[in-house]
N, C-alpha and C positions, 0 to 999 in steps of 0.2 A: 503495500499500499503506501509505504513512503518513496519508493521508486515511481509508482505513477504519480503522485504529486509532485515530485521532482521534475519529472517530465514535462511537465504542465507549462513550465516558465521560460527562461531564455536556453535551456537546452532542448526542449521541444523543439524551439524556434532553428536553433541551429542545424538539429537532425533534419528538419525540412527544407533546410537552406541548401545541406549536403543533398538533400533528393534532388533537387530542382537543381542543382550544380551538375551532378551525375546525368541527368537527364538532358542537359541542355549541351554538355560537352561531349556528349555521346560517346561514354563509356561504359559498354555494356557489363563491362567485366565486373563493374564492382557494385550494378545492380541489385542482385540475389544477396548479396549480403546487409545492403543496405536496406532495402526492404525488409526483410528478415528482422533485422533490429527496430526498424519503424514500427512493425506490428507487434513485436516482443514488450516493447514498451509502450504500448497503446497510445501511439502519439496520433494515429490518423483519430480517435474519436475526438480530441479534443481540439482539433484545427477547427478554423472558423469557415462560413460558408468561401470565400475568397479563394483560400487556400484549397480547399478540397475543389472548388470549380478549376483551379490552375489545375491540378493533379488529373482531375477528367478530361482537361481538353489536352494536357501531355498525351495522357493515353492516347486520346482519338488522334491526335495528330501524328505519333510514331506507327499505331496500328495501319495508318493510309499509307506508310512507306515499307516497300518492301527490304530496303535497307535498316527500316530500324523499328520492325514488327516484334522481335525478341523483346524491347524494350515494353512497348507496346502491350505485349502480354503479360507481362511480368507485374507492369504496373496496372493493368485492368483484374489481373487476379487478385492483387490486395485490395482494388477498390470493390470487387465483388462479397468478398470476403467478409470485409471490416465496414462496408457503409451501412448507413441507415436503412430501413426499408421506404424510406419516402425518398433518400437519392436513389437506390436501386431500381424503384419503380418509374422515376424521372429519367433513366436512360437506359434502361436494361432494354427496350427496341434496338435503341442505335447500337450499343454493346452487339446484341446479336448479329444485327448487320454486317459489322466489322467484323466479326468471327464468320461470319457466312464467307465475307470475301477472302480472309486469308485462307480458309480450307480452299476455295475454289483455287 
């Protein structure tokens, strides 16, 4: 519980900034570990709407390119597992369409 409270402050912000940095710099080798840490510390649930919206946007953009699909799929996995019901319902159709394009 103390870790969860600790991760709500500046540490959660730094972890989010690290995630965004990895996504912007296209460093897919770091993404699985970073996402695992992000999930382990429950950072996603503490993020505001703009941060979550940014992560959804990154996922959608990464899924749209064959060069960055791995990053998009990793991020989408976290979003599906950790998103609220409202966020999932809002984006599930577009996520399914993106997955359909990846499969084809």
